[in-house]
Structure formats: structure tokens, C-alpha cells
C-alpha positions in Angstrom: 56.8 41.4 189.9 59.6 42.0 187.5 60.7 44.3 184.8 62.2 43.5 181.4 63.1 45.3 178.2 60.6 44.5 175.4 60.1 46.3 172.1 62.6 48.8 173.3 60.8 49.9 176.5 60.7 48.7 180.1 57.7 46.5 180.8 56.5 45.5 184.2 55.1 42.0 184.4 54.5 39.0 186.6 53.8 35.3 186.1 51.4 32.9 187.8 50.8 29.2 187.4 53.0 26.2 186.5 56.3 26.9 184.8 55.5 24.2 182.2 52.0 25.4 181.6 50.8 26.8 178.2 51.6 30.5 178.1 48.6 32.9 178.4 49.1 36.6 178.0 46.7 39.0 179.8 46.3 42.5 178.4 44.4 45.1 180.4 42.4 48.1 179.2 42.5 51.8 179.0 44.6 53.4 181.7 44.3 50.3 183.8 47.2 48.5 185.5 47.9 44.8 185.2 46.5 44.4 188.8 43.1 44.9 187.4 43.5 41.3 186.5 43.0 40.2 190.1 45.3 37.8 191.8 42.4 35.4 192.3 41.6 35.5 188.6 45.2 34.7 187.7 45.4 31.9 190.3 42.2 30.3 188.9 43.8 30.4 185.4 47.0 28.9 186.8 45.0 26.1 188.5 43.6 25.3 185.0 47.2 24.6 183.9 48.1 28.0 182.2 51.3 29.9 182.7 49.7 33.3 183.2 51.7 36.4 182.2 50.1 39.8 183.0 51.8 43.1 182.4 51.4 46.9 182.5 50.9 48.5 179.1 53.2 51.3 178.2 52.1 54.5 180.0 50.4 52.6 182.8 51.4 51.1 186.1 55.1 50.5 186.5 56.0 50.1 182.8 57.8 52.8 181.0 56.1 56.2 180.5 56.4 57.6 177.0 57.0 61.1 178.2 58.5 62.3 174.9 55.1 62.0 173.4 53.8 64.9 175.5 50.2 65.6 176.4 47.8 64.8 173.6 45.1 67.2 172.5 42.2 64.8 172.6 39.8 67.2 171.0 42.2 67.7 168.1 42.7 63.9 167.8 38.9 63.4 167.7 38.4 66.1 165.1 41.1 64.7 162.9 39.7 61.2 163.0 36.2 62.5 162.3 37.4 64.4 159.3 39.5 61.5 158.0 42.8 63.2 158.6 45.9 61.8 160.3 45.9 62.4 164.0 48.9 63.6 165.9 49.5 60.9 168.6 52.6 59.4 170.3 51.7 55.9 169.3 48.8 53.7 168.2 47.4 50.3 169.2 49.8 48.8 166.7 52.8 49.8 168.8 51.0 48.5 171.9 50.5 45.1 170.3 54.2 45.0 169.4 54.9 45.6 173.1 52.9 42.4 174.0 54.8 40.4 171.3 58.0 42.0 172.5 57.3 40.7 176.0 56.9 37.2 174.7 60.2 37.6 172.8 62.0 38.8 175.9 60.6 35.8 177.9 61.6 33.3 175.2 58.0 32.4 174.5 57.1 31.4 170.9 53.3 31.2 171.1 50.7 32.1 173.7 47.0 32.2 174.3 46.2 35.9 174.1 43.4 37.4 176.3 42.5 41.1 176.4 39.9 43.2 178.1 38.4 46.4 176.6 41.4 48.3 175.0 43.4 45.2 175.9 40.9 43.3 173.7 41.7 45.6 170.8 45.4 45.0 171.3 44.8 41.2 171.6 42.9 41.3 168.3 45.8 43.0 166.6 48.3 40.4 167.9 46.1 37.6 166.6 45.7 39.4 163.2 49.3 40.6 162.7 51.2 37.9 164.5 49.3 34.7 163.7 52.4 32.5 164.3 52.5 33.8 167.9 48.9 33.3 168.8 47.5 30.0 170.1 44.0 31.4 170.7 42.3 34.7 171.1 39.9 35.8 173.8 38.4 39.3 173.4 36.5 40.5 176.5 34.2 43.6 176.5 36.0 45.0 173.5 35.2 46.1 169.9 36.2 45.8 166.3 36.2 49.6 166.2 33.7 49.7 163.3 32.4 53.3 163.1 28.8 52.2 162.5 28.5 50.5 165.9 26.3 52.2 168.6 28.1 54.6 170.9 28.5 54.4 174.7 25.9 56.0 176.8 26.4 59.7 177.7 26.9 58.7 181.4 29.6 56.1 180.5 31.4 58.6 178.2 31.4 61.0 181.1 33.3 58.6 183.1 36.1 58.7 180.5 36.0 62.4 180.1 36.0 63.3 183.8 38.7 61.5 185.8 38.0 63.3 189.1 40.3 65.2 191.4 44.0 64.5 192.0 44.1 61.8 194.7 47.2 63.3 196.2 45.3 66.5 196.9 41.9 65.1 197.6 42.0 61.3 198.1 38.4 61.1 199.5 37.1 63.1 196.6 38.9 60.9 194.1 37.7 57.7 195.7 34.1 58.9 195.8 34.3 60.1 192.2 35.9 56.8 191.0 33.4 54.6 192.9 30.6 56.5 191.3 32.2 56.0 187.8 32.6 52.3 188.6 28.9 52.0 189.4 28.0 53.7 186.1 30.0 51.4 183.8 30.1 48.3 186.0 27.9 45.2 186.1 24.3 45.9 187.3 23.9 42.2 188.1 27.1 42.0 190.1 27.7 45.3 192.0 31.0 45.4 193.9 31.3 45.5 197.7 31.9 49.2 198.5 34.7 48.5 201.0 36.5 46.1 198.5 36.2 48.7 195.7 37.6 51.4 197.9 40.5 49.2 198.8 41.2 48.4 195.2 41.0 52.1 194.1 43.4 53.1 196.9 45.8 50.4 196.0 45.7 51.5 192.4 46.7 55.1 193.4 49.5 53.9 195.7 51.0 51.7 193.0 50.8 54.3 190.2 48.7 57.3 189.3 49.5 58.7 185.8 46.6 60.4 184.1 48.7 61.7 181.2 49.3 58.0 180.3 45.5 57.5 180.3 45.2 60.4 177.9 47.9 59.1 175.5 46.3 55.6 175.5 42.9 57.2 174.8 44.5 59.1 171.9 45.9 55.8 170.6 42.5 54.2 170.7 40.9 57.1 168.9 43.6 57.3 166.2 43.8 53.6 165.5 41.7 52.4 162.5 38.9 49.9 162.7 40.0 46.3 162.8 37.2 44.7 160.9 39.2 43.9 157.8 42.1 42.6 159.9 39.8 40.4 161.9 38.7 38.6 158.8 42.2 37.2 158.5 42.5 35.9 162.1 43.2 32.1 162.0 43.5 31.3 165.7 40.5 29.8 167.5 38.7 32.8 169.0 36.0 33.6 171.6 34.4 36.9 172.3 33.1 37.5 175.8 30.8 40.5 176.4 28.4 41.8 179.0 24.8 42.1 177.9 24.5 45.3 180.0 27.8 47.1 179.1 27.1 50.8 178.8 30.6 51.8 177.7 31.1 49.3 174.9 27.5 48.1 174.0 27.0 44.4 173.4 26.6 45.1 169.6 30.4 45.7 169.5 31.0 42.2 170.9 28.5 40.7 168.4 30.2 42.5 165.5 33.7 41.4 166.7 32.6 37.8 166.8 30.9 38.0 163.3 34.1 39.5 161.9 36.4 36.7 163.0 36.0 33.4 161.1 34.7 30.7 163.3 34.6 32.8 166.5 32.3 31.9 169.3 30.3 34.5 171.2 29.5 34.4 174.9 27.1 37.1 176.1 26.8 37.3 179.9 23.6 38.8 181.3 24.1 41.3 184.1 27.7 42.0 183.1 28.8 45.6 182.4 32.2 46.9 181.7 34.2 45.2 184.5 35.3 41.8 185.7 33.1 40.9 188.8 34.4 38.1 190.9 31.2 36.0 190.5 31.9 35.9 186.8 35.6 34.7 187.0 34.6 31.1 186.5 32.4 31.5 183.4 35.0 33.8 181.8 37.8 31.4 182.5 35.6 28.5 181.2 35.4 30.4 177.9 39.2 31.0 177.9 39.9 27.3 178.6 37.4 26.1 176.0 39.0 28.2 173.2 42.4 26.9 174.3 41.1 23.4 173.9 40.1 24.3 170.3 43.7 25.3 169.6 44.8 21.8 170.7 42.3 20.2 168.3 43.6 22.4 165.5 47.2 21.4 166.3 
């Protein structure tokens, strides 16, 4: 893994696959580190010929922490958004999209296939909309257009976001138990994780970086960012929307609306998939990414 200055901040990233492969940018979701794109997933993409770039978003993992933004008052942010007033946040998804483009700039990459999951899908949508000249194709996974009329998450799934559990440095066992329970609530009912593997991943996440304030600032950025429906109508890159049929955090209606909002977008709904990336689904998800990449070749 390496670090580079992009959009004025330090961004941690790594690269998989052939040096001469078509660049593919992976953007992870809320509070999640780039390692939530598993090595096996990246290696499979690399085997399809892509030069795979994954990175930690600002305020996550080993990328720069925006400490000057302070601790957001999420209740105040939500109240401001609901009343139509400007929310006081350190940054929005627009700045996070500029980070992704800044990383491409720093690496000397003109255009890339852009793939995002959850909040990363929102960021990927903005890159495709605001930087069409930099986007070869768009894959939005388990994400949303942000339209306020779409159905909400289940109460149990919202609870996973609201309650992050105990501090792992004071109660690691409690944290792991709590996090595993949360993963079961929002995860894929058709593809439950192996408990030992899940525990290992959660422990690895904590050892690499634990920064709950960054989660809060990213959450505030999501809440304060406007819906992307109008912007999506102007996306010109070939696009695919991948969504779990059983996603309790971002219901499948969000994926359908995203696909309907992007001209010519394809929709791939996966039965049994919730709000995660189960290993048995790596191949169908990568198939969708590769298929939309081929569409970009045909357009060229």
C-alpha cells in the first residue's frame, strides 16, 4: 500500500492487476476501509485485465483525517436537512468525489472505470455526473440516488448505523460481538458469512484503523448532500446498477430508481444479497462490471 497527495490531502491506496490494464477505481462505503474490497475480489478483477485501484476515503483507514472539521452534531444535521436549511458539515460527497478524481490525477490516469459500493456508489455517481471526461463506465452497487421519496431502511438496519458498539480498545470482545450482530442484520440472508472469517476481518479492521469520528463526519456528508436524481439524468458513461433484492439498509427500490434515473443504465438485482459483498457473489458482480466496461469499448 502507498500514500499520495490528492485533492490536497493524503490518500492511502494500492493497485492490483496488470500495469497496462484499463484503470478501475474502487470506492468503498460509509466508514469502511478500502480493505472491505477483499484482496480476492481485486485479484479476480485483475485477472479480467483491469488495473484495479482501491483507496481509503478521507476520514477512513490510513487516509488523512479531517480533524479540523470537528465532531458533527448528527441530530442537528438531520434537522437542518429535514427543514430545508443548510447543514453545518465539514464536507459533502462532492468533495469526496473530488478526492477520487484527484487520486486519478496524482497517478497520471486520464480515465477510469468507476465502481462504488453504498456511499461509495454515491461518490461514483457524482464522478460520472460531474467528471464525464474521466469516466469510462459506472458501476453503482447497493447504493441510491438519494431521492427523498424512496423507502427508508428498516429500523433494525438504522440501529446498526446509530449504535457503533463499545470501544474495541476497551472491550474488544464486546465490540466484535456487537459488530458481528450488526453484520448479520444488514448482510445477505442468502449468503451468511463464516463466523470465524467475519471475526478475523473485524479484528483486522480495528488493527488497521479505528476512527469512529470519521464515520460520523462521512455520515454527516451523506445526510447533507442533495439528491443526485437530476445529475444522474446527465450521466453519459455506460452504467450498471447492482443491488441486493434483500438489502434492509438501502432497499432495492433505491437501486431501481438509480437505474431508471441514468440514461441507458442496466439493472442487476441479486436474490439473497443484502448490504454486503459475500464471496459467492464476487463473480456475478465482477461479470456486471466487465460487461459494462465492454459497453464503453463499443461506444469508443
